[in-house]
BALOBA-1460 file (C-alpha; in Angstrom, 3 decimals):
// residues 324
<rec num="1" residu="x" x="-0.374" y="0.248" z="-0.058"/>
<rec num="2" residu="x" x="1.646" y="3.501" z="-1.336"/>
<rec num="3" residu="x" x="0.441" y="6.445" z="0.506"/>
<rec num="4" residu="x" x="0.705" y="9.531" z="-2.045"/>
<rec num="5" residu="x" x="1.080" y="12.895" z="-0.672"/>
<rec num="6" residu="x" x="0.979" y="16.610" z="-2.385"/>
<rec num="7" residu="x" x="3.678" y="19.494" z="-1.960"/>
<rec num="8" residu="x" x="1.420" y="23.027" z="-1.604"/>
<rec num="9" residu="x" x="3.947" y="25.773" z="-2.348"/>
<rec num="10" residu="x" x="2.815" y="29.076" z="-3.444"/>
<rec num="11" residu="x" x="1.978" y="30.269" z="0.519"/>
<rec num="12" residu="x" x="-1.492" y="31.320" z="1.900"/>
<rec num="13" residu="x" x="-2.606" y="32.615" z="-1.804"/>
<rec num="14" residu="x" x="-2.775" y="29.150" z="-2.802"/>
<rec num="15" residu="x" x="-3.648" y="27.531" z="0.768"/>
<rec num="16" residu="x" x="-7.032" y="29.519" z="0.139"/>
<rec num="17" residu="x" x="-7.571" y="27.923" z="-2.858"/>
<rec num="18" residu="x" x="-7.453" y="24.091" z="-1.867"/>
<rec num="19" residu="x" x="-10.284" y="21.879" z="-2.077"/>
<rec num="20" residu="x" x="-9.545" y="19.759" z="1.129"/>
<rec num="21" residu="x" x="-12.316" y="17.887" z="0.188"/>
<rec num="22" residu="x" x="-11.255" y="17.077" z="-3.625"/>
<rec num="23" residu="x" x="-7.802" y="16.038" z="-2.370"/>
<rec num="24" residu="x" x="-9.001" y="13.326" z="-0.113"/>
<rec num="25" residu="x" x="-11.718" y="12.346" z="-3.046"/>
<rec num="26" residu="x" x="-8.720" y="11.969" z="-4.955"/>
<rec num="27" residu="x" x="-6.669" y="9.595" z="-2.683"/>
<rec num="28" residu="x" x="-4.244" y="12.376" z="-1.037"/>
<rec num="29" residu="x" x="-3.283" y="11.514" z="2.154"/>
<rec num="30" residu="x" x="-0.677" y="13.741" z="3.453"/>
<rec num="31" residu="x" x="0.089" y="17.256" z="2.830"/>
<rec num="32" residu="x" x="3.323" y="18.904" z="2.495"/>
<rec num="33" residu="x" x="2.995" y="23.000" z="3.045"/>
<rec num="34" residu="x" x="5.558" y="25.537" z="2.186"/>
<rec num="35" residu="x" x="5.545" y="27.878" z="4.813"/>
<rec num="36" residu="x" x="7.841" y="31.120" z="3.869"/>
<rec num="37" residu="x" x="9.898" y="33.368" z="6.243"/>
<rec num="38" residu="x" x="8.719" y="36.799" z="5.274"/>
<rec num="39" residu="x" x="4.753" y="35.398" z="4.648"/>
<rec num="40" residu="x" x="4.834" y="34.221" z="8.199"/>
<rec num="41" residu="x" x="5.618" y="37.443" z="10.009"/>
<rec num="42" residu="x" x="1.902" y="38.490" z="8.630"/>
<rec num="43" residu="x" x="-0.015" y="35.400" z="7.789"/>
<rec num="44" residu="x" x="0.715" y="32.844" z="10.668"/>
<rec num="45" residu="x" x="-2.929" y="32.424" z="11.798"/>
<rec num="46" residu="x" x="-4.249" y="31.911" z="8.124"/>
<rec num="47" residu="x" x="-1.468" y="29.075" z="7.729"/>
<rec num="48" residu="x" x="-2.699" y="27.596" z="11.176"/>
<rec num="49" residu="x" x="-6.077" y="27.479" z="10.222"/>
<rec num="50" residu="x" x="-5.416" y="25.560" z="7.081"/>
<rec num="51" residu="x" x="-3.257" y="23.033" z="8.839"/>
<rec num="52" residu="x" x="-5.968" y="22.577" z="12.044"/>
<rec num="53" residu="x" x="-8.499" y="21.972" z="9.059"/>
<rec num="54" residu="x" x="-6.875" y="19.646" z="6.770"/>
<rec num="55" residu="x" x="-5.587" y="17.618" z="10.010"/>
<rec num="56" residu="x" x="-9.180" y="17.258" z="11.314"/>
<rec num="57" residu="x" x="-10.278" y="16.130" z="7.829"/>
<rec num="58" residu="x" x="-7.303" y="13.227" z="8.376"/>
<rec num="59" residu="x" x="-4.716" y="14.366" z="6.405"/>
<rec num="60" residu="x" x="-1.010" y="13.877" z="7.698"/>
<rec num="61" residu="x" x="0.461" y="17.343" z="7.990"/>
<rec num="62" residu="x" x="4.175" y="18.201" z="7.277"/>
<rec num="63" residu="x" x="5.891" y="21.844" z="7.352"/>
<rec num="64" residu="x" x="8.207" y="22.755" z="4.798"/>
<rec num="65" residu="x" x="9.922" y="25.911" z="6.009"/>
<rec num="66" residu="x" x="11.475" y="28.209" z="2.964"/>
<rec num="67" residu="x" x="13.280" y="31.147" z="2.957"/>
<rec num="68" residu="x" x="14.766" y="31.015" z="6.428"/>
<rec num="69" residu="x" x="18.248" y="32.663" z="6.037"/>
<rec num="70" residu="x" x="17.852" y="30.844" z="2.566"/>
<rec num="71" residu="x" x="19.935" y="27.573" z="3.939"/>
<rec num="72" residu="x" x="16.989" y="25.357" z="3.801"/>
<rec num="73" residu="x" x="15.651" y="26.924" z="0.210"/>
<rec num="74" residu="x" x="16.393" y="25.406" z="-3.075"/>
<rec num="75" residu="x" x="14.881" y="28.253" z="-4.881"/>
<rec num="76" residu="x" x="16.797" y="31.777" z="-5.366"/>
<rec num="77" residu="x" x="13.555" y="33.345" z="-6.286"/>
<rec num="78" residu="x" x="12.350" y="33.503" z="-2.828"/>
<rec num="79" residu="x" x="13.215" y="36.384" z="-0.183"/>
<rec num="80" residu="x" x="14.551" y="36.344" z="3.350"/>
<rec num="81" residu="x" x="14.274" y="39.541" z="5.358"/>
<rec num="82" residu="x" x="16.839" y="37.699" z="7.605"/>
<rec num="83" residu="x" x="19.588" y="37.622" z="4.651"/>
<rec num="84" residu="x" x="18.597" y="41.297" z="3.977"/>
<rec num="85" residu="x" x="19.448" y="42.829" z="7.523"/>
<rec num="86" residu="x" x="22.037" y="40.356" z="8.794"/>
<rec num="87" residu="x" x="24.737" y="40.652" z="6.094"/>
<rec num="88" residu="x" x="27.428" y="39.811" z="8.970"/>
<rec num="89" residu="x" x="26.295" y="36.398" z="9.112"/>
<rec num="90" residu="x" x="26.173" y="35.495" z="5.547"/>
<rec num="91" residu="x" x="28.237" y="32.615" z="4.149"/>
<rec num="92" residu="x" x="31.819" y="33.620" z="2.501"/>
<rec num="93" residu="x" x="32.665" y="31.923" z="-0.414"/>
<rec num="94" residu="x" x="36.292" y="30.673" z="-1.755"/>
<rec num="95" residu="x" x="36.854" y="34.450" z="-3.025"/>
<rec num="96" residu="x" x="36.138" y="36.409" z="0.045"/>
<rec num="97" residu="x" x="32.661" y="37.728" z="-0.697"/>
<rec num="98" residu="x" x="29.555" y="37.311" z="0.785"/>
<rec num="99" residu="x" x="26.511" y="34.994" z="0.084"/>
<rec num="100" residu="x" x="23.044" y="35.335" z="-0.241"/>
<rec num="101" residu="x" x="22.675" y="32.584" z="2.172"/>
<rec num="102" residu="x" x="23.022" y="32.420" z="5.957"/>
<rec num="103" residu="x" x="25.853" y="30.416" z="7.097"/>
<rec num="104" residu="x" x="24.250" y="27.161" z="9.451"/>
<rec num="105" residu="x" x="27.660" y="27.247" z="11.800"/>
<rec num="106" residu="x" x="26.801" y="31.066" z="12.596"/>
<rec num="107" residu="x" x="25.615" y="30.999" z="16.067"/>
<rec num="108" residu="x" x="23.354" y="33.863" z="15.613"/>
<rec num="109" residu="x" x="22.010" y="32.476" z="12.686"/>
<rec num="110" residu="x" x="21.042" y="28.804" z="14.914"/>
<rec num="111" residu="x" x="19.959" y="31.070" z="17.277"/>
<rec num="112" residu="x" x="17.689" y="32.882" z="15.542"/>
<rec num="113" residu="x" x="16.141" y="29.903" z="13.523"/>
<rec num="114" residu="x" x="15.898" y="27.694" z="16.285"/>
<rec num="115" residu="x" x="13.526" y="30.229" z="17.791"/>
<rec num="116" residu="x" x="11.800" y="30.864" z="14.527"/>
<rec num="117" residu="x" x="10.889" y="27.011" z="14.202"/>
<rec num="118" residu="x" x="9.977" y="26.541" z="17.842"/>
<rec num="119" residu="x" x="6.993" y="29.214" z="17.307"/>
<rec num="120" residu="x" x="6.375" y="28.040" z="13.846"/>
<rec num="121" residu="x" x="5.584" y="24.138" z="15.801"/>
<rec num="122" residu="x" x="3.655" y="25.781" z="18.349"/>
<rec num="123" residu="x" x="1.556" y="27.554" z="15.968"/>
<rec num="124" residu="x" x="1.019" y="25.389" z="13.259"/>
<rec num="125" residu="x" x="0.296" y="21.779" z="15.174"/>
<rec num="126" residu="x" x="1.518" y="19.755" z="12.082"/>
<rec num="127" residu="x" x="2.836" y="16.300" z="12.141"/>
<rec num="128" residu="x" x="6.524" y="16.709" z="11.275"/>
<rec num="129" residu="x" x="8.680" y="19.081" z="9.482"/>
<rec num="130" residu="x" x="10.773" y="18.664" z="6.463"/>
<rec num="131" residu="x" x="14.129" y="20.409" z="5.935"/>
<rec num="132" residu="x" x="14.461" y="21.028" z="2.271"/>
<rec num="133" residu="x" x="18.002" y="20.859" z="0.781"/>
<rec num="134" residu="x" x="20.094" y="22.089" z="3.602"/>
<rec num="135" residu="x" x="22.945" y="23.438" z="2.157"/>
<rec num="136" residu="x" x="26.236" y="25.337" z="1.837"/>
<rec num="137" residu="x" x="26.733" y="27.901" z="-1.464"/>
<rec num="138" residu="x" x="28.537" y="26.371" z="-4.294"/>
<rec num="139" residu="x" x="28.476" y="27.600" z="-7.985"/>
<rec num="140" residu="x" x="30.918" y="26.522" z="-10.802"/>
<rec num="141" residu="x" x="33.810" y="25.976" z="-8.362"/>
<rec num="142" residu="x" x="33.447" y="28.581" z="-6.062"/>
<rec num="143" residu="x" x="31.988" y="27.482" z="-2.630"/>
<rec num="144" residu="x" x="31.476" y="28.260" z="0.880"/>
<rec num="145" residu="x" x="31.925" y="28.616" z="3.819"/>
<rec num="146" residu="x" x="35.069" y="30.436" z="4.854"/>
<rec num="147" residu="x" x="33.705" y="32.664" z="7.798"/>
<rec num="148" residu="x" x="35.251" y="32.851" z="10.955"/>
<rec num="149" residu="x" x="32.845" y="30.398" z="12.759"/>
<rec num="150" residu="x" x="33.413" y="27.543" z="9.954"/>
<rec num="151" residu="x" x="37.489" y="28.157" z="9.757"/>
<rec num="152" residu="x" x="37.559" y="27.528" z="13.455"/>
<rec num="153" residu="x" x="35.560" y="24.588" z="13.483"/>
<rec num="154" residu="x" x="37.412" y="23.282" z="10.509"/>
<rec num="155" residu="x" x="40.738" y="23.681" z="12.833"/>
<rec num="156" residu="x" x="39.149" y="21.999" z="15.801"/>
<rec num="157" residu="x" x="38.412" y="19.133" z="13.663"/>
<rec num="158" residu="x" x="41.813" y="19.078" z="11.483"/>
<rec num="159" residu="x" x="44.259" y="21.030" z="13.242"/>
<rec num="160" residu="x" x="45.304" y="23.108" z="10.175"/>
<rec num="161" residu="x" x="43.524" y="26.347" z="8.312"/>
<rec num="162" residu="x" x="40.784" y="25.493" z="6.540"/>
<rec num="163" residu="x" x="42.243" y="25.172" z="2.378"/>
<rec num="164" residu="x" x="41.041" y="27.438" z="-0.178"/>
<rec num="165" residu="x" x="40.177" y="23.943" z="-2.431"/>
<rec num="166" residu="x" x="37.326" y="22.017" z="-1.960"/>
<rec num="167" residu="x" x="39.366" y="18.798" z="-0.724"/>
<rec num="168" residu="x" x="38.256" y="15.622" z="0.686"/>
<rec num="169" residu="x" x="38.437" y="17.315" z="4.389"/>
<rec num="170" residu="x" x="36.109" y="20.369" z="3.276"/>
<rec num="171" residu="x" x="33.677" y="18.050" z="2.309"/>
<rec num="172" residu="x" x="33.696" y="16.022" z="5.258"/>
<rec num="173" residu="x" x="33.114" y="18.783" z="7.138"/>
<rec num="174" residu="x" x="30.309" y="20.656" z="4.899"/>
<rec num="175" residu="x" x="28.648" y="17.191" z="5.195"/>
<rec num="176" residu="x" x="29.311" y="17.184" z="9.376"/>
<rec num="177" residu="x" x="27.825" y="20.830" z="9.583"/>
<rec num="178" residu="x" x="24.983" y="20.281" z="7.319"/>
<rec num="179" residu="x" x="23.947" y="17.163" z="10.213"/>
<rec num="180" residu="x" x="24.546" y="19.255" z="13.002"/>
<rec num="181" residu="x" x="22.005" y="22.097" z="11.604"/>
<rec num="182" residu="x" x="19.659" y="19.447" z="11.138"/>
<rec num="183" residu="x" x="20.196" y="18.223" z="14.647"/>
<rec num="184" residu="x" x="19.478" y="21.777" z="15.655"/>
<rec num="185" residu="x" x="16.259" y="22.161" z="13.855"/>
<rec num="186" residu="x" x="15.033" y="18.978" z="14.808"/>
<rec num="187" residu="x" x="15.655" y="19.546" z="18.627"/>
<rec num="188" residu="x" x="13.884" y="22.887" z="18.339"/>
<rec num="189" residu="x" x="10.633" y="21.422" z="16.746"/>
<rec num="190" residu="x" x="10.867" y="18.459" z="19.297"/>
<rec num="191" residu="x" x="10.994" y="20.876" z="22.291"/>
<rec num="192" residu="x" x="7.458" y="22.227" z="21.059"/>
<rec num="193" residu="x" x="6.495" y="18.556" z="20.412"/>
<rec num="194" residu="x" x="8.690" y="15.062" z="20.449"/>
<rec num="195" residu="x" x="6.151" y="13.263" z="18.569"/>
<rec num="196" residu="x" x="7.499" y="15.935" z="15.469"/>
<rec num="197" residu="x" x="9.189" y="13.591" z="13.003"/>
<rec num="198" residu="x" x="11.978" y="15.650" z="10.859"/>
<rec num="199" residu="x" x="12.402" y="14.566" z="7.461"/>
<rec num="200" residu="x" x="15.430" y="15.816" z="4.821"/>
<rec num="201" residu="x" x="15.651" y="16.477" z="1.019"/>
<rec num="202" residu="x" x="18.959" y="16.288" z="-0.031"/>
<rec num="203" residu="x" x="19.636" y="18.199" z="-3.124"/>
<rec num="204" residu="x" x="18.331" y="16.504" z="-5.685"/>
<rec num="205" residu="x" x="20.909" y="14.494" z="-8.111"/>
<rec num="206" residu="x" x="20.958" y="10.776" z="-9.996"/>
<rec num="207" residu="x" x="24.821" y="10.925" z="-8.867"/>
<rec num="208" residu="x" x="25.795" y="11.739" z="-5.261"/>
<rec num="209" residu="x" x="29.389" y="11.777" z="-6.094"/>
<rec num="210" residu="x" x="28.879" y="15.438" z="-8.066"/>
<rec num="211" residu="x" x="26.572" y="17.394" z="-5.717"/>
<rec num="212" residu="x" x="28.711" y="19.811" z="-3.611"/>
<rec num="213" residu="x" x="25.946" y="21.325" z="-1.162"/>
<rec num="214" residu="x" x="27.105" y="19.541" z="1.579"/>
<rec num="215" residu="x" x="24.730" y="16.867" z="1.246"/>
<rec num="216" residu="x" x="25.930" y="14.400" z="-0.862"/>
<rec num="217" residu="x" x="26.609" y="11.417" z="1.364"/>
<rec num="218" residu="x" x="23.041" y="10.205" z="2.193"/>
<rec num="219" residu="x" x="23.825" y="8.224" z="4.844"/>
<rec num="220" residu="x" x="25.025" y="10.708" z="7.041"/>
<rec num="221" residu="x" x="21.917" y="12.100" z="7.108"/>
<rec num="222" residu="x" x="19.662" y="8.797" z="7.551"/>
<rec num="223" residu="x" x="21.897" y="7.541" z="10.212"/>
<rec num="224" residu="x" x="21.541" y="10.789" z="12.237"/>
<rec num="225" residu="x" x="19.433" y="10.490" z="15.047"/>
<rec num="226" residu="x" x="17.442" y="13.517" z="14.298"/>
<rec num="227" residu="x" x="16.475" y="12.330" z="10.995"/>
<rec num="228" residu="x" x="12.734" y="10.218" z="10.720"/>
<rec num="229" residu="x" x="13.385" y="9.794" z="6.903"/>
<rec num="230" residu="x" x="14.590" y="11.139" z="3.491"/>
<rec num="231" residu="x" x="12.578" y="12.735" z="0.773"/>
<rec num="232" residu="x" x="14.288" y="12.633" z="-2.398"/>
<rec num="233" residu="x" x="13.280" y="14.380" z="-5.397"/>
<rec num="234" residu="x" x="13.332" y="12.670" z="-8.783"/>
<rec num="235" residu="x" x="15.083" y="14.583" z="-11.682"/>
<rec num="236" residu="x" x="14.596" y="12.419" z="-14.554"/>
<rec num="237" residu="x" x="13.628" y="15.419" z="-16.479"/>
<rec num="238" residu="x" x="16.240" y="17.666" z="-15.873"/>
<rec num="239" residu="x" x="18.946" y="14.556" z="-16.115"/>
<rec num="240" residu="x" x="17.197" y="12.921" z="-19.498"/>
<rec num="241" residu="x" x="16.785" y="9.931" z="-17.389"/>
<rec num="242" residu="x" x="14.564" y="7.154" z="-18.055"/>
<rec num="243" residu="x" x="11.895" y="8.009" z="-14.875"/>
<rec num="244" residu="x" x="11.119" y="4.161" z="-14.107"/>
<rec num="245" residu="x" x="14.659" y="3.530" z="-13.837"/>
<rec num="246" residu="x" x="15.470" y="6.540" z="-11.621"/>
<rec num="247" residu="x" x="12.419" y="6.198" z="-9.629"/>
<rec num="248" residu="x" x="14.000" y="2.598" z="-8.546"/>
<rec num="249" residu="x" x="17.682" y="3.342" z="-8.375"/>
<rec num="250" residu="x" x="16.911" y="6.509" z="-5.759"/>
<rec num="251" residu="x" x="14.804" y="4.632" z="-3.931"/>
<rec num="252" residu="x" x="17.113" y="1.280" z="-3.785"/>
<rec num="253" residu="x" x="20.300" y="4.128" z="-3.172"/>
<rec num="254" residu="x" x="18.237" y="5.278" z="0.062"/>
<rec num="255" residu="x" x="17.599" y="1.868" z="0.991"/>
<rec num="256" residu="x" x="21.320" y="0.710" z="0.836"/>
<rec num="257" residu="x" x="22.667" y="3.856" z="2.521"/>
<rec num="258" residu="x" x="20.738" y="2.891" z="5.891"/>
<rec num="259" residu="x" x="23.488" y="0.708" z="7.689"/>
<rec num="260" residu="x" x="21.462" y="0.318" z="11.105"/>
<rec num="261" residu="x" x="18.443" y="2.188" z="10.656"/>
<rec num="262" residu="x" x="15.086" y="1.149" z="8.494"/>
<rec num="263" residu="x" x="13.587" y="4.772" z="7.920"/>
<rec num="264" residu="x" x="10.981" y="5.494" z="5.620"/>
<rec num="265" residu="x" x="11.935" y="7.257" z="2.074"/>
<rec num="266" residu="x" x="9.401" y="9.756" z="0.408"/>
<rec num="267" residu="x" x="10.375" y="9.798" z="-3.350"/>
<rec num="268" residu="x" x="9.174" y="13.456" z="-4.869"/>
<rec num="269" residu="x" x="7.760" y="13.438" z="-8.719"/>
<rec num="270" residu="x" x="6.858" y="16.548" z="-10.798"/>
<rec num="271" residu="x" x="3.394" y="16.280" z="-11.755"/>
<rec num="272" residu="x" x="0.759" y="17.970" z="-14.233"/>
<rec num="273" residu="x" x="-1.570" y="16.709" z="-16.607"/>
<rec num="274" residu="x" x="0.608" y="17.193" z="-19.338"/>
<rec num="275" residu="x" x="1.122" y="13.802" z="-20.843"/>
<rec num="276" residu="x" x="5.113" y="14.115" z="-21.241"/>
<rec num="277" residu="x" x="5.318" y="14.161" z="-17.401"/>
<rec num="278" residu="x" x="4.047" y="11.026" z="-17.238"/>
<rec num="279" residu="x" x="2.743" y="10.865" z="-13.616"/>
<rec num="280" residu="x" x="0.329" y="7.790" z="-14.155"/>
<rec num="281" residu="x" x="3.189" y="5.652" z="-15.294"/>
<rec num="282" residu="x" x="5.648" y="7.087" z="-12.534"/>
<rec num="283" residu="x" x="3.070" y="6.334" z="-10.051"/>
<rec num="284" residu="x" x="2.953" y="2.592" z="-10.690"/>
<rec num="285" residu="x" x="6.582" y="2.346" z="-11.348"/>
<rec num="286" residu="x" x="6.834" y="3.692" z="-8.157"/>
<rec num="287" residu="x" x="4.286" y="0.911" z="-6.711"/>
<rec num="288" residu="x" x="6.043" y="-1.658" z="-8.239"/>
<rec num="289" residu="x" x="9.533" y="-0.456" z="-6.748"/>
<rec num="290" residu="x" x="8.056" y="-0.976" z="-3.498"/>
<rec num="291" residu="x" x="8.270" y="2.682" z="-2.985"/>
<rec num="292" residu="x" x="5.947" y="3.358" z="0.342"/>
<rec num="293" residu="x" x="5.627" y="7.108" z="0.111"/>
<rec num="294" residu="x" x="5.294" y="9.633" z="-2.844"/>
<rec num="295" residu="x" x="4.999" y="13.219" z="-2.875"/>
<rec num="296" residu="x" x="3.380" y="15.057" z="-6.023"/>
<rec num="297" residu="x" x="4.663" y="18.609" z="-6.403"/>
<rec num="298" residu="x" x="2.565" y="20.461" z="-6.788"/>
<rec num="299" residu="x" x="-0.736" y="21.512" z="-6.021"/>
<rec num="300" residu="x" x="-0.952" y="24.451" z="-8.451"/>
<rec num="301" residu="x" x="0.572" y="22.566" z="-11.493"/>
<rec num="302" residu="x" x="-2.101" y="19.436" z="-10.711"/>
<rec num="303" residu="x" x="-5.273" y="20.998" z="-9.873"/>
<rec num="304" residu="x" x="-5.297" y="24.598" z="-11.268"/>
<rec num="305" residu="x" x="-3.271" y="23.545" z="-14.402"/>
<rec num="306" residu="x" x="-5.494" y="23.224" z="-18.060"/>
<rec num="307" residu="x" x="-6.941" y="19.648" z="-18.577"/>
<rec num="308" residu="x" x="-6.911" y="19.647" z="-14.418"/>
<rec num="309" residu="x" x="-10.455" y="18.294" z="-15.053"/>
<rec num="310" residu="x" x="-10.062" y="15.351" z="-17.254"/>
<rec num="311" residu="x" x="-7.029" y="14.733" z="-15.369"/>
<rec num="312" residu="x" x="-8.099" y="14.430" z="-11.529"/>
<rec num="313" residu="x" x="-10.264" y="11.076" z="-12.131"/>
<rec num="314" residu="x" x="-7.261" y="9.455" z="-14.131"/>
<rec num="315" residu="x" x="-4.946" y="10.254" z="-10.846"/>
<rec num="316" residu="x" x="-7.874" y="9.133" z="-8.432"/>
<rec num="317" residu="x" x="-8.059" y="5.583" z="-10.283"/>
<rec num="318" residu="x" x="-4.147" y="5.224" z="-10.291"/>
<rec num="319" residu="x" x="-3.684" y="6.114" z="-6.544"/>
<rec num="320" residu="x" x="-6.517" y="4.063" z="-6.047"/>
<rec num="321" residu="x" x="-4.708" y="1.291" z="-7.998"/>
<rec num="322" residu="x" x="-1.986" y="1.901" z="-6.058"/>
<rec num="323" residu="x" x="-3.421" y="1.409" z="-2.495"/>
<rec num="324" residu="x" x="-4.551" y="-1.725" z="-2.715"/>
């Protein structure tokens, strides 16, 4: 039996358009609700009302914080007031320049982020949180972070100054820093409710050796005591891969990475009524591969797209088949 969920991006404006009854009728059973740093300053109560309504209707609700210092945010278009007003806490790249991204090792940012997540957990009363691509900056060979805190921590770990090249010791340090950040994030929300689970979505890739954001080693993330499961986006279109094979490979890769644990893996699939997205085929492929949980992304591209009226009944039938 496969659980199918959906991601709801777009903020409060999109939440107002969500037909909860239609989602449930379609077979959707879990909602991943995006919460934006800047929007939550003014519209937290509207988001909380939606979460309460969804939970009361029988949905499992997972919160996805976006924009908070841009550490857990894959979309560069999403603004962060914290980044705009705390330039001294931004990551410093290998050329000595500030990046538009807070440093996960900066104690000032960590204190603020933990406080924000505790408040969010208290207000929204969801079932869990998803930390979406926690990462360091990397672009065209330029990497971060070389701020004073990262350099001190690196020296304490390796007993020599942080080099300017991205060597294996720096890779190890960045991966360890991301794990520690996830630990702090999970501890913050569980201080409010110990039942809240934490999922992590690494940067999407079909070849983890090519990832330079700090989440290349999935085994370190999944073995972390603060992580209750992985969320893996399948970039089959971006990589020109066969989707059925990509889904199977990613799911098997996550399973093999677990040495001492058995934690669930959520496979994320881009979805829309367009035939080229092959949503029905991909759901059936995931079911055949034994994937326990699939998340479709996102609500806008499925339920408000041209052709949605014809597509939704097909989606409902497919979900029913995979739930048997």
